[in-house]
NULOTI-99167 format. One record per residue: x, y, z of N, C-alpha, C in turn; residue number from 1. Coordinates in steps of 0.05 Angstrom, whole numbers, plus 5000, padded with zeros to 4 digits. Example, Ala and Ser with C-alpha at 12.3 -4.5 7.8 and 13.67 -1.06 7.14 Angstrom:
<drenses>
DRENSE  n.u  n.v  n.w ca.u ca.v ca.w  c.u  c.v  c.w pos
DRENSE 5264 4886 5156 5246 4910 5156 5264 4934 5156   1
DRENSE 5257 4955 5142 5273 4979 5143 5258 5001 5157   2
</drenses>
This chain:
<drenses>
DRENSE  n.u  n.v  n.w ca.u ca.v ca.w  c.u  c.v  c.w pos
DRENSE 1764 8913 3360 1763 8935 3340 1782 8927 3318   1
DRENSE 1774 8929 3293 1791 8919 3270 1805 8947 3260   2
DRENSE 1829 8940 3250 1846 8960 3240 1836 8969 3210   3
DRENSE 1839 8993 3202 1833 8998 3175 1859 8996 3157   4
DRENSE 1855 8979 3138 1877 8975 3122 1878 8994 3098   5
DRENSE 1896 9009 3093 1897 9027 3069 1905 9015 3043   6
DRENSE 1891 9017 3024 1897 9005 2997 1911 9026 2980   7
DRENSE 1934 9021 2970 1949 9036 2952 1944 9028 2924   8
DRENSE 1934 9049 2910 1931 9041 2881 1954 9046 2863   9
DRENSE 1956 9028 2843 1978 9031 2822 1971 9056 2805  10
DRENSE 1991 9068 2795 1987 9090 2778 1967 9087 2755  11
DRENSE 1971 9063 2741 1953 9056 2720 1923 9056 2731  12
DRENSE 1919 9047 2755 1894 9045 2766 1883 9073 2770  13
DRENSE 1900 9091 2779 1892 9120 2783 1882 9132 2758  14
DRENSE 1900 9129 2738 1892 9141 2711 1866 9126 2700  15
DRENSE 1864 9101 2704 1838 9086 2693 1814 9097 2711  16
DRENSE 1818 9101 2735 1795 9113 2752 1788 9139 2741  17
DRENSE 1806 9159 2737 1800 9183 2725 1785 9181 2698  18
DRENSE 1797 9162 2682 1782 9159 2654 1755 9150 2654  19
DRENSE 1750 9130 2674 1723 9118 2676 1705 9130 2695  20
DRENSE 1716 9147 2712 1698 9159 2733 1673 9178 2722  21
DRENSE 1649 9166 2728 1626 9180 2714 1626 9211 2728  22
DRENSE 1638 9214 2751 1632 9243 2761 1654 9261 2751  23
DRENSE 1673 9253 2737 1689 9273 2723 1679 9281 2697  24
DRENSE 1682 9307 2692 1672 9318 2666 1694 9312 2644  25
DRENSE 1686 9315 2619 1704 9309 2597 1729 9327 2600  26
DRENSE 1724 9350 2607 1747 9368 2611 1765 9360 2633  27
DRENSE 1752 9352 2655 1771 9343 2680 1786 9317 2672  28
DRENSE 1775 9299 2656 1789 9276 2649 1812 9284 2629  29
DRENSE 1807 9302 2612 1828 9313 2592 1852 9325 2607  30
DRENSE 1846 9343 2626 1864 9354 2643 1881 9334 2659  31
DRENSE 1867 9318 2674 1880 9298 2690 1898 9280 2673  32
DRENSE 1888 9271 2654 1902 9251 2634 1926 9263 2625  33
DRENSE 1926 9291 2618 1950 9305 2608 1970 9310 2628  34
DRENSE 1961 9316 2653 1981 9318 2677 1993 9290 2682  35
DRENSE 1977 9268 2683 1987 9243 2689 2009 9237 2665  36
DRENSE 2002 9239 2641 2020 9232 2619 2045 9245 2619  37
DRENSE 2043 9274 2624 2069 9289 2624 2087 9284 2651  38
DRENSE 2072 9281 2671 2088 9276 2697 2100 9304 2706  39
DRENSE 2094 9325 2693 2107 9353 2699 2086 9370 2717  40
DRENSE 2095 9391 2726 2079 9409 2738 2075 9434 2718  41
DRENSE 2053 9447 2721 2042 9468 2704 2026 9491 2721  42
DRENSE 2026 9513 2711 2008 9533 2723 1980 9530 2706  43
DRENSE 1956 9539 2717 1933 9538 2704 1935 9548 2673  44
DRENSE 1950 9568 2670 1953 9580 2643 1969 9560 2627  45
DRENSE 1988 9547 2638 2006 9527 2623 1988 9504 2615  46
DRENSE 1970 9495 2631 1950 9476 2624 1934 9485 2599  47
DRENSE 1923 9510 2604 1908 9523 2583 1920 9522 2556  48
DRENSE 1945 9533 2556 1960 9533 2529 1966 9507 2519  49
DRENSE 1975 9487 2536 1981 9462 2525 1958 9446 2515  50
DRENSE 1935 9451 2526 1913 9435 2514 1895 9452 2492  51
DRENSE 1905 9478 2490 1894 9494 2467 1867 9508 2476  52
DRENSE 1861 9510 2500 1838 9526 2510 1841 9554 2505  53
DRENSE 1820 9568 2496 1819 9597 2491 1825 9616 2515  54
DRENSE 1815 9606 2540 1816 9623 2564 1824 9606 2588  55
DRENSE 1838 9619 2606 1846 9604 2631 1821 9596 2646  56
DRENSE 1800 9612 2645 1776 9603 2660 1762 9577 2651  57
DRENSE 1773 9567 2629 1764 9540 2619 1778 9517 2631  58
DRENSE 1799 9523 2644 1814 9501 2661 1814 9503 2689  59
DRENSE 1816 9529 2698 1819 9535 2728 1799 9519 2745  60
DRENSE 1775 9525 2740 1754 9511 2758 1756 9482 2758  61
DRENSE 1762 9471 2733 1766 9442 2731 1789 9431 2748  62
DRENSE 1811 9446 2747 1837 9439 2762 1830 9440 2792  63
DRENSE 1814 9460 2801 1806 9462 2829 1790 9440 2837  64
DRENSE 1772 9430 2820 1754 9407 2827 1773 9381 2829  65
DRENSE 1793 9378 2809 1810 9355 2810 1826 9355 2835  66
DRENSE 1835 9379 2847 1849 9381 2873 1832 9370 2894  67
DRENSE 1806 9382 2896 1786 9374 2916 1784 9343 2916  68
DRENSE 1785 9330 2892 1780 9301 2891 1805 9286 2897  69
DRENSE 1827 9299 2898 1854 9285 2907 1867 9274 2883  70
DRENSE 1859 9282 2859 1873 9271 2835 1898 9292 2826  71
DRENSE 1894 9315 2835 1916 9334 2827 1922 9349 2854  72
DRENSE 1947 9360 2855 1958 9373 2881 1974 9398 2870  73
DRENSE 1970 9420 2890 1987 9442 2884 2016 9433 2893  74
DRENSE 2036 9444 2877 2065 9434 2885 2083 9456 2885  75
DRENSE 2074 9481 2885 2089 9504 2886 2074 9529 2871  76
DRENSE 2096 9547 2867 2083 9571 2855 2103 9585 2835  77
DRENSE 2094 9600 2821 2113 9615 2799 2103 9642 2794  78
DRENSE 2118 9660 2783 2109 9683 2771 2097 9681 2742  79
DRENSE 2074 9689 2737 2060 9687 2710 2074 9709 2694  80
DRENSE 2087 9702 2671 2099 9721 2656 2079 9740 2642  81
DRENSE 2053 9733 2639 2034 9752 2629 2024 9773 2648  82
DRENSE 2021 9764 2672 2008 9783 2692 2029 9795 2713  83
DRENSE 2053 9779 2716 2071 9787 2737 2063 9778 2763  84
DRENSE 2041 9763 2765 2030 9755 2792 2037 9725 2799  85
DRENSE 2041 9719 2824 2045 9693 2834 2021 9675 2827  86
DRENSE 2027 9653 2814 2006 9635 2812 2013 9606 2819  87
DRENSE 1995 9589 2825 1999 9561 2833 2011 9547 2812  88
DRENSE 2025 9523 2819 2035 9504 2802 2020 9478 2811  89
DRENSE 2011 9461 2791 1995 9438 2799 2008 9412 2784  90
DRENSE 2006 9387 2795 2013 9364 2782 1993 9342 2791  91
DRENSE 1993 9320 2775 1977 9296 2779 1987 9284 2806  92
DRENSE 1968 9275 2821 1979 9258 2845 1987 9230 2836  93
DRENSE 2010 9222 2844 2018 9195 2838 2018 9178 2862  94
DRENSE 2018 9154 2858 2021 9135 2881 2046 9139 2901  95
DRENSE 2067 9147 2887 2092 9152 2901 2090 9175 2921  96
DRENSE 2077 9197 2908 2072 9223 2926 2051 9217 2946  97
DRENSE 2032 9200 2942 2012 9194 2960 2023 9180 2985  98
DRENSE 2042 9162 2977 2059 9147 3000 2074 9166 3014  99
DRENSE 2088 9184 3002 2106 9203 3019 2089 9221 3034 100
DRENSE 2065 9227 3027 2050 9246 3046 2041 9228 3070 101
DRENSE 2035 9204 3067 2026 9188 3091 2049 9185 3111 102
DRENSE 2074 9186 3100 2099 9180 3118 2105 9207 3136 103
DRENSE 2095 9229 3127 2101 9253 3138 2080 9269 3151 104
</drenses>
């Protein structure tokens, strides 16, 4: 029986994958590219504001899809200053964090 060797992609490769992936919508590519470029975490509303979208609903479903595809991850929560409710924080998945997840 052969062992499965796991391939670790370089961060540039991850970003190129997102840019070139035909299955990602234009908006998903924009959101993922922004999260990769900044390297920071944001709420859905924070992504909305940073990218200039009129409504949170224009980014929230795309972020959820990026999470399902493993390109973005939830990394905590915060209180939304507009609603007073707890909301998720998300960030782009990097090779380093993917490695750390495999160790634990």
